[in-house]
N, C-alpha and C positions, 0 to 999 in steps of 0.2 A: 441430316443440317451438323456444320463441322463444327466445331468447340473448339474459343484459341485456348489457346493454349501458355500460359505465362514463360517462357524461360525461364531457370538461373539467372543469369546473368543478370536482367533484367531487374530496374527498382521493384520493389513491392509498393501500392498505389496505396499506400498510404499514413496516417500523423502515426507521431509516438512523440506526449509532453510528458517535460520532465517538469518538477518544481523544484529548484534549486534557491541557496544564496549559502553564498564560499565553501562551491563543493569541490574544486580541486583536483583535491585527493583520488574526490570513488570517479567523476565523471566522464573520463576519459574510458577505463573500461564499460562503463552501461553503454555509449556511444559509440560503440563498438564496435557489441552486443544488438549495434539495431541497425549494424550500417548498409545493409540489404533492405530497407522502408524510403521512400525519394521522401516522404514528408519529416526533418526531424528536429525539434525547435526546444530548448528552456525554456522556461515562465518565470521568472529573475527575480529574484528583491531584490537592488541594484550590491551582487557582491564587490569585494572588494581585492580576492586574491587570484585574480585569470580566472575566474571560472567563465564571464565573457569571451571573450578572447578561444577558450580550449574548443567551444563549445561554436564557433565557428570556422575554427583549424580545421572537425567535425564532419565540416559541412551541413553547421545548426544552423537553427535563424534564431534569433533570440526575441523574447514577448514578454515587455515586461508587466512585473505583477500591481505595482501603485503607479500612478502618475507624479508621482514626487521622485524626484533626484538624488534627495538624501541617498545616503550610502547604509548598508545591510535591513534595511526594514522586511523584520519577523514576521513571520505572518499573527495572524489572529481569528481569520475566520478561514478555516482548511479547507468547508465547503465549498465556500464564497469563490475560494485564489485556483483550488479544482475547477469548479465550474468553467473559471477564465479561460484557468490553461486548457483546457476541451474544446472551447468558441476560437480559441485561436489557429484552429486544428485548416489544413486544406483538403483537404479530404473526406469523404463520408467515413470512412475503418479507422477505426483510431483505437490508441496500446497508450494505457499508462506504464509506464516503467515515476520510478524512483530513481533517484542522485545515488544510490549509495548500493539496489536493483540490478541485477546483468539477465542478458536472455541464455537460454542454456540455446546451442544452435540449432537443437529440430523444432523451433520455434519457429522460427521464423517460416523453414520450412510449410506448417501444418498453416500458418496463415498466409503465406501464396496461394495456397489451395484455395484455402477461402474465399479470397478476393477476389480469385481467379473463377467460381461459383458464378456463374447469373441470378441460382438460387442456391443459394447455402442452407444448409438445414438449416442454421441457427445463425439468430442477427444478438446476439447474447455471449457471451463466452467467459466462463471458469476460467482460470492457467490456476494447476499445482507452485503452492513457492516452495521452495525445500535450502537448508540451511546452509553456509556452509562454514565451517570450523578445525582452519587452522590447516588451513588447505583442503581440507577432505568434506566429501559433500555428505550430511548428516537424514542416514538412512532413515532414525525414525524416531520420533521424538513425542512429544502429552498435547501438541496441539498438530502433531497431523491426526489425518490430511487440514492442512490449510490451501484453500483454494479463495480465492478472490475473483471477481468482477473488474475484470484488467480488459478484454478486448472484447469491440463491440462496435456497431454503426448508429452513429449519431442522433441518426429518427427514430431508435430505440430508447435511445434514454431522453433525463429531463433536466439531467445536469449531477449534481453532486448539495448532501444537505451536513445535514451540520455542521458546530462548529467543528468537535475534535470526531475521532473514532468515522471519520467524515464516513459516506456511503454513494454509489449512483443508483440515483435514481426512475429505476425502470419503469416504461410504459407495464400498468395492471394486464395480466394474460397474454406478458410475454417471454416465451421457454427459454431459457438459460440451457447452453452444451458447456461439455468442455473439451477445450482440452489436456493437453498428455502428454508431449514435453512440459518440465520447470522454467520453474525463473526462476536464481541464486538471490541467497540472499545474506551477505558475511555477519559474520558475527567478532565481537571483537576478540582476541584468543584469550584476553584475563578475563577472569572474572571480575575482578574486581574494577575492570574497567566496561564493563557487561552490566555490571551491576549501576555501576556512578551515570551511565551518562544513559541508559534506559528509567533507571527511575523515576532519579529528578524531573523529567523531558514528560513523564508519563504521568506520574502526581502531580504535574503542572497544567497538564491540563486537562483533567483528568474536577481540578478544583475547580476551571476557569468554568468548565461544564456546568458542575451542580449546580454552582450561585447562579447559572443560568436560569437552569430549564428545574436546579431539584423535588417537588412533592412529597410530598406524605405517600404520596400514590406511589408517585417512582418511586418511593426508598424499599417501599413493600414489592416492586417486581426488581428496582437491585438485589435485593438479599437471596429472594426467589432464583433469578436471577446467574447470581456468584453460588450458591445452593448447590446446581443443578449442575455449573462449570466445577464447582472442586467435586465434584461426583465422580463428572467428566475423567477430568484428568488423572484420577483415583484409577480408573478402569484401564484407561491406557499405559498411565504406571507398570498398571502387570508388565502389560501388552508387553513395555516397551525390556521393562526388565527381567520378563523370563521367556518373553519367545521370539522378540522378534532379535533380528542379528544381525550382522551391517554395524556401519560406523553407531558411534553413538554421547551425547550429551555428555557429559561429566554428570553428574546426581543433582549437587548445588545449582545450576541453572536450571533442570528441572525443579528440583523446588522456587527458585526463584518462580515461578509461573506462583505455585502456591501463593509465593508471598507479596504475591501487585497486585491479587487478588482478598487479602485481609487488608491490607492496609487502604483502597479505595470504597471496598464499604468500611470499614472507619470515619474515609475522611468524610466520602456520603454521609455517613449518621452527624457529623458535623457540620457539614452545611446544613444540615435538616434543624438538628437541636437550638442552630444559628437564629436560619429563618424563624424559627413560629419562638423563639424568645426575642425579634426583634420586632415579631408581628404583636403583642403582647403586650409589649408595655409604650407601642409608640402607636 
């Protein structure tokens, strides 16, 4: 039996969805990295900086995140919007990309081979993510290995869940494979910019999540998870600083991970105490 082999000059019959809101600065790089895919689209929150025009100029279509035409609509539920974006795909194979990320050249060819295979070994794949700092790919950091489910057949999942730190819901029993080539995530050159842009935004989303879901049982789970994460980071820090070779972050970029864990646990505690206090006096 003769198997059909997709020529590298052909577009990959798969969809790439990107959430956007005023991402004109980063979007061209993201779209250029996925130019080999046949269906590119942004799911946009009514950007005002030319994001939609840039998308169309790169051959991507525009899907609205919201029904209103009011400009600059910030996301309030990432799980719901990720699901909306996923449902807009034209093909069964779907790749989720963020506007500030881009793919290394090998990713498209791995995916090309998977899509062309009538019986691929997996229908859901994790992809390694590597940071880029000052133009250099970071070879090791305390969050490595950092793999996320970003590529899958749409009939193998049920969409996304959680308003923040959203996760794709894979069908029970569905095995997960691994791509080898990484996607790349640029980081701010300046630590001050890195800290400001990430900490405020992350803690704001954590606060929303905790206010919606926090209970005493969940707080205990968060405490155990935070303790385990700090222990894991410490073991990896020894590896990174004493064993690993190649490009690394300055130490304070690593310490930020510890600081964030402490801050988010303190925030969870304050939210829980506030809930218990209101419940007692209501």
